[in-house]
C-alpha positions, 0 to 999 in steps of 0.5 A: 201361750202354748197349745196345751195351755189354751186347751185348759182354758174355759170357753169364756177365757178362750173367747177373751184371749181370741179378742185380745189377740185380734186387737193385737193384730189390729194394732199391728195392721195399723202400724204396718200401714203407717210404716208402709206409707212412711217407706213409700214416701221415702221411695218417692224421694229416692225416685226424685233423686234417681230422676235428677241423676237420670237413673232408672227406677228399677235396680235389681242389684239394690232389690237383691240387697234389700232381700238379703237384709230382710232375710238376715233380720228374719227370726221366723215364723215366716220363711224366706220364701214367704218374706220374698213374696211379701217384699216382691209386692212391696217393691213392685208397689214402691217402683210403681209409686216412684214412677207415678209420684216422683215426676209429679213432685219433681215437676212441682219443684221446677214450677216453684223456681 
């Protein structure tokens, strides 16, 4: 909705619109949390594979590739700098989770053998 259209709404219509938009953001937040957890579970699996290959958790080349892919999908309004800050945190947390969870899962598999 354009700002001029918003200006033409009554107070009640603006409040209804605000409520509707907040509900939409709440839904997006639920979806983001779900997707972030799915992404993290996958990175834990990646960590398990890295451990089995004796590879380090941190791979700066791979992270640069991830960022380039993210930039290529960006249609705005977020800037590349904004996405970079967001993804730095996501990647940091993915590495931390890989380090803490992958060895546990890997050792559990050894226990099952």
